[in-house]
N, C-alpha and C positions, 0 to 999 in steps of 0.2 A: 188874773193871777193864779199862779200855780198850788193847789194845794194837796193834789194828791203825791203818788211817790214814782219816780223814773228810774229805771231798773234797766240796763242794758250789758250784753254778751259779746263781748269779742273774744275775735284768738284766730290763730291761722286757719287755712283748711284743713276739716277733719277733725278739730279740736272738740267738738259736740256742743255746739252753742243751741242748737236747734232743742237737741236733745234736753238739754238743764233746764235751756227756756222753757217749754212745754212741761216739763217735771214741775217746777219751780210754780208754774202756772197753775195746775192739777193743785200743788200741795196750798197753794194761799186760796186759790176757790174754799176747797174744803175746810179750811179754818175763817171762812165765813166773809173774804175781804171779793170785794167786785177789781176783776181784772181785765185788763186790754192786753191781750199778746199780740205782736205783730215782728213782723221782720223789713229787712232793706236789704238792697232795693224792693218795694214791693208794699204790700197793705192796702193799697188804693187800686182801682182801677188802671188811672193813668200811671201810677207809679211800678205797678205791675207790665205793662205792656213795655216800659223803659228796661227794667230789669229783662226783658227779653234781648231786648237789641244790646244789655252789656253782658249779657253772657253765653250770646249767641258765638261759637266758633267760627262760623264764617265771618265776624269781624274781629278777624284777628289783625287787620291793619290798623286798629283803633289809635290814634293819638293821645298820649295820657291827659294832656288837657282835656281833650272832649270826652274821656274817660269820667273825669275828674267832674264837669261840669254835668254830664247826664246824673249820676249818682248825687251830685245835689241837687238837680232838680225834682227827681224822684223823692228825696229827703224832704226838700219845700213843700211839697204835695203831703205827703204824710204827716208831717206836724202839723201843719195847718187842717186838715180835715178829720185827723185823727187822735194823735197825741195831746195837741193842747185842750182840744174840746176835752177830752178823757180825765188829763190832769185836772182842769176846772170842775169837774163834776167829783173829784176826790178819789179816781178810782188808781190802782197801781199798776202803772203801764209797762210792761216789760216785752222789751225790743230788742231781736236778735240783729246784733250791729246799730252803730250810729255814725258820729262824724270822727270819732276813734280809728275807725276803716278807713275811712277818705285819707286820714293824715297817715296810718301804715302803709297802703298801698299805693296810693298815689303821692303820696310824700315822700317818706324814709325808702322806700322802694320803688319808687317811678321817678325820684329825683324833682318832684315838683316842690316850691318854694312852701314851706308849713305856714309862714306869715299869712301868705295868699289864700291857703286853702282855712287858714282859719277865721281870716276876715268874712271868705263865703259865707264860711259855715255859720257864721256870728250873725249874719243877714236872711237866710234860709232857716234857721231854726229860732229864730227872735229870740237870741241869747240864752236859748235852752240849753242845759247839760244835767246829765243823768247825776241822781243822787248818789248810786254807786254803780260801779262797772265793775262787772265781773271779768278778767281776762284770765280765758282758760289757755293755758301754756302746755304746749305740745312740741316736739321733735318737729320741725317742717317736712322730711322726708316721711316720718312716721304718719303723720295727719294727711298727706298726699294718698298714704295708701289706705287710707280710708274711706276715702270718697267712692272706690270702685273704678269700673275701667272705664265709664261712659264720664269725662270729664267735660265741664264748661269752660269757656272762652279763660276764666281767670285762673281755673285748676289746670291750665296746659300752660300755665309761663315759666320758665325756668325753676328750677329747686334754688338758684342763686337768688332770684326774685322773692322767690316764697323764705327764703333762710333771711332775706331782708327786710321782710314783713314780721317776721316774729321779731327781730330783735327791734324793729320800729316800735312795737307794741310792748315790748320791755322798755325800750327808753322813755314810753308814753307813762309806764307806772313808776317809774323813777321819778318823774319830775311831779305827778299828781298822787302821791302813794297813799291819801286819806281819800279821795274817791275809787280809787283803781284797785281793787283786790285779787292779786294774781292766784290762780288756784291751778296745780297740776291736773291736768286731764289725761294723763299718760297710765293710769293705772283704773283702777274701779271705779265706777260710776256714782254706786251709792256714799260712796267717802267722799267725794268731790260734791255729791248733791246738798250731803248734811252739813257742810264747812258752809254753803251755798246759802242753806234753809236759816243756820243760827244766826248769820248776817243780817239776812233780810228782818227777821223776826226784831233784832235788836232796834233795826228803822222803823219798825213796823208800830212798834209799843210804844 
């Protein structure tokens, strides 16, 4: 049984997911909440090893189905080992990426069947869905410029691909407006974070 609150951050490359998720973690801990902050792919020993395979630029020939299944494998491990236990303990779980990322990247941008992805996600997450998802929206090209020169395998994909990722995310937000909150991340960090905190506190009360 899930008793805690599950919060995820999504968005194109360079949208500030890690920054905002860390800021929210610090804010909530100061408020006295017990928080697990983690990321995808990663968060466990096994998942971090899978992350290295996925993001290694040397693996540029990776098939999209292989890519999707590796992301799902990493997710299966962190859900079982970290996320579900924390939620059953009543903690707030803040995660940098979750299933929406697979839909946006391997589905909308990579061309995989969305239903196939959703079905596999249902198995690996045991039906778990975030209580709220913050979609940090930014122009794909502007986001990639933020990532710096040393780009990983996913960041090295074409601007066309990254535009599809962004549009995919926006499509998800339109389908699930109650869960997915679109936050502009092209401006001041403090303004976006203030909006995020207000939304989260409403859920926590």
